[in-house]
N, C-alpha and C positions, 0 to 999 in steps of 0.2 A: 571421419574422425573430427570431433569437435575441437575448435581452437578457442583458447581462453585469453582473457585480459585481466591483469592484476592492477588494482588502483588503491591509493590511500586517500581518504577524505579527512580533512582537518575540521574539527569542531572545537573551537577554543584551543585548549591544550590537549585535547583528546584526538587520537588518530584511530580511524576505523578502516580496516583493510578488507577489501572485497575481491573475490574472483567472480567475474562475469563472463558471458560469452564475448568473444573478440569483437563481433559485430552482428548486425541483424541478418546476415547471410548464412549464419550457422543453422544446421538442421540435422537431427538424428532421431529417428523414431523407428528403429529396426523391427520392433515387436508390435508396432502400430497401436501402442497404448494411447498416445495423444490423439490419434485420429479417431479412436473409439469414443473419445470425449468430445469429438467435433472440432478439434484443433487442427486447422489446415497447415500445410507446409509454409504458407505465406505468413501465418501468424505464430508459428511455433516458437520463434526466437524472442518474441516481444517480452516475455517474462524475464529474460536473462540478461538484460542490459539496464543500465541506470538511466532513467529519464529525468529531465530537469524538474518536473513536478515532484518526483521522489526526493530529490535533493532539497527542495523547498520544505517538504514535510519533515525531513530529517533535521534540518536547521531549526524548525519550530520545536521539534521534540527534544532538542538538546537543552532547551530552556523551559519547557512547559511544566506546570505543576503536576506532579505524578504521585505524590505521597499518598499511600492508602488506596490507590486506584487500581482496579483491574482493567487492563487495556487490551484491545483487539485491533490488529492491523488487517484490513480487508483487502484482498487482491494484492498481496504483498510483493509479488515478483521477487526481486533480489532482497527486498526487506531492509533497505538501508536505514529507514526510520526505526525499525525494531532493533537493529544492531546498535544504533545509537542509544536507544532506551535500555538495552541490555548492559551497556557500560555504566548506566546509572542505577543498575540493579532493580529495574522496574519489573512489575508483574505483567509480562507481555505475552500474548498468544498471537499466532499468525495463521492466516488462511490464504489459499490461492487455488484456482481451478487447475493449474498446470501440474501434471504429475512429476515434473522435474524440479519444481520449486523447492521441495523439501531437501533434496540432495544438495542444492546450492546453498540453502540456509545452513545445513550442518557443516559444510565446508567452510563457510564464512564465520560461523561461530568458532570453529577450531582455529582459524587464522587469527582471531582476536582473543584466544584463550578465554572465551566467554562461557557463561552458564547456558545450559540447554534451554532453548525456546520451544515451547509446544507448538506443533504445526498440525493443522487439519486440512486435508485436501477436500474442498467442497465447492459446490456451485451456489449461486445466490437463490436458486429456486428450491434448494434443499430445505426441508422443514424438520429434519431429524439429524442434527449435527452433534448433539451432546456437548456443545460449547459452553452453554450456560449464559449468564448475563454479565454485562460489563459496564463500568463507570464511564469509560472513554473509548470511543471507536474512531479509528483514523484510516485514511486512504488517500491515494493520489492518482489523478488522471484515470478515473474509473468510468466516466460517462462518455465514452467514445462511440457508443452505439445507441440508437434511439431507445431500444427496448431495455437498456440498462437502468434507466431512471426508475421505473416501477419495481424491477427485481431488486435493485440495490436498496431502495427505501424499505421494502418489505423485509429483506434480510437483516438490515440494521435494526429495524424496529423489533424484530424477533429476538435480537441478542442484546438490546440495550436495557439497562435497569430503568426503573420508573423515573429516577433522577439521574440524568446522564448528559454527556457532552459528545458531540460528533464533530470531527474536523475533517473536511475533504478539500484537497487542493485540486483546482480545476484550471487548466491552461487556456481558457477562453473557448471552450467547446460550446455547442449550441443546446445541449441537453440539460444544462444545470437548472434552468427555470422549471422544467417538468419535474425534475428530481425534488426541487425545493417545494413545489406544490404538494407532492406526495408526502414529504416530511412534515409539512404544515398540517396536513390532514391527520397525521399521527400525533399531533400535538407539540411539535418542535418549533421553536422560534429561531429565525435565521438572523445572524449578524454577518455581513459580507464586507471584507476588506481586501485590499490589493497588496501583494507582497512587494516590498520596495527595496529589497536588498539583493538585487540581481547580481551585483558584483561578487557575492559570495558563491555563486554557482560556477561549477566547472564544466557543465554540459552545454552543448550548443543551444542557443536560443533562437527559435524560429521567429520570423517577423511578426506573426500574429499572436505570439504567446503573451498573455496578460494574466498572470497567475492570481486567481481569486482564492482567498481563504474563506471557505464556506463553513461557518461555525453554527451549529444547531444545538440549542439547549432545551431540555425538558425538565421542569421542576415538579 
């Protein structure tokens, strides 16, 4: 039986309530749905907890310009940033590879009395998602495997409008340079800054965490 944790995150005067897995030791795949997608028992729980990078992205999305923009969160997991955007009535769509992510998203929307957020379970290698194109694509801590740099860049390019903005939060992993080279090949210009409001975060910070805000623009 899965055990859960309930948390409230504060963004200015806005509270966002979330149900997550209690910890990364949780696992339940009785019908082997996740294993059929190649998700091992060791990695099964990773979608279901809040990561510090996700908090950074959520804080940025609380203030980011969103008027008139169609927004996609890639690899959303618990989708804290999308829940924040939903409180702002943003046009937000979410995707994740994990088959349980949609269930948690629905529960958390209900906890916040929010509007429905469209969700598509898809992998970055998929070329027929019917998602359409977006003005703003966001994600956090997505480059934790070497092969992700190429797949993620291709997926984002597939779903970005001709004029678009991409924001990825990276906690100091080694694959962001390869990802940036791929994005540059697609015509995106990179601006890189460091998140300097660590005191806003409630999640544990590892010693090597250095949160890069990778912002790619194509005009």
